[in-house]
Steps between C-alpha positions, in 0.01 A plus 500: 500500500567849636817379674625344174446830317689685774793259470501538121512879532779473759710273275429731205669782691798272574536399134471863393777590744712211368470613135567863595808380689626315192466815290711704745728206591379496862282189534510473886407865537216461247359194679522686832313800360239264349451327837467833681257643242284183511487507880400869497228428239353219715519721809312780323240249378430392860495862617247606234272209598473624860486875430184650351531650152355826628782532754765448233343759269446744787856449630661558161283808435568642848876443469507668156305804621723530808819494291356757257414734790853460639654592161270803461592620849873454439494686167470856645723409797786397267486843336572658840747240633646269228661256747198324653603136470410410861176701500411351161541145633300572820212676319480233229494223761239674719265595216543165327435300817209724601343467154546121513322472837210722389471308172493163677230623738284656230544200270366244752149508354600572140406223257556449127131575413515806725819616328333468158205706626739774614680493163165537322432806716219338698681528831422302812167512680449507873220347704435214256310196627423168328175321582494123551199289391427393859475857629272604211260209562513563877339842442624679813756691290219722367394600853862570601548719190168677555608587855812666355762263643626408150554729204728547199539271200358146499680292238280221369681247273312325221583155643310591821202621296507175301507293819209703638305454176568126510358482856195708398433255211538190718223237483511488882236747627702596811816574300297686239345722769843574651644591159211734420533664841869559422411674173243715683766594757736610220229718343434656841869577560538635145234767567684640805653843436818452706594171330623435146448143378745427221483176300836376370586239236840439659552127545776253582461204259782300660320507838200268525362571850278808534639579848857494365394731216353745752827504697701556179266784399534653847878495470490645149285797605626537860135450600323356803292184457156517664381153603349287775689186392738395780736302270525782243572737787801296615637436147478870412674608821782250440559659159499855636151599378284698744162347585176649630302214655130574558474220758784654703323836483175341621680328789672826597163679513334243727426635848766417758384290796710438809493221759244583766258679266139381483320415173142409417491214249264244349647148514418327171696173491730256674874564498783265397606427855286324761209701646584817305246738347567730205351837411595788268517876540341732241835536319539121469748450786464154655430486873568164668310452828649243737235268649253673270349195331192523725443857374456408130201690361504753789630851569777513756719754677863390484831637627811499277786285633745528206529619138686305229609677180556263205557549126136405447375764745438557868358243745361590841492245784255562781306358792150576623496806724382298799774238460768766450393696810484178704860412405615855571334480844680173577833652391454802727410279798 
């Protein structure tokens, strides 16, 4: 359908050129101009689809300001030396090109809603973050904020509040408890002096998915999305929206262990592979003990053999200290 409309527009330019050519008794020239104009229109249509609106607005504004500065600079110079045709060309080109580059750079994050806010005199706000439902229910966000690692403006859209309210009213007792905990977390964050929680009615009716709405809101406000949802994290990054992932922060703060270090663990269950035992550190890191099945339900001293970092977290592979030292002894001999 879109291709048909493009072809119709293209032929409309050709017909317009044909009729203009008949008026001036130059039909071939008119058709040629119509063809050229139609091709340029289609080229611009493709260009505007790939270039962000903010860049176009910023580029035009920067170019205009650069040209105005060049004219203002040339005005007093022409009074001293009237013949400045070369200097006029060089200054106009330099200031125009410089203004265009600055405008394109500054317009990268400019959006239509943001432009309207500037026109209304509201300006743009820095350090804005948008909270996802998952990170509110998780609850760790309140502790991170209380420790002073996050501050500024927390933008809370109505559609997230509605989703949270729906979870809190769920007939399922577990979901209901999670929803109520999320509301308690919001109240706790709202009372913090260094954070401003702002509820917004801004919505995107054409977008159905809540995650997609959050990404659109992040782009509109040049804000960071705070979440612990892996899929939302990837989608937001693909669309150029910054993400603060609480799970990534938690993984980064886990103590670093190196091969050869000794740990004291309590083996609680059997591993996936044959004869393995599994235990967990205080921060939730899984420790896999080779040949540790016989140690289930016991405390053990193990030596780290390797560390595997995955998207789900960190896994530590180990052997009992005695077995590790025995293998090391054989290797030395």
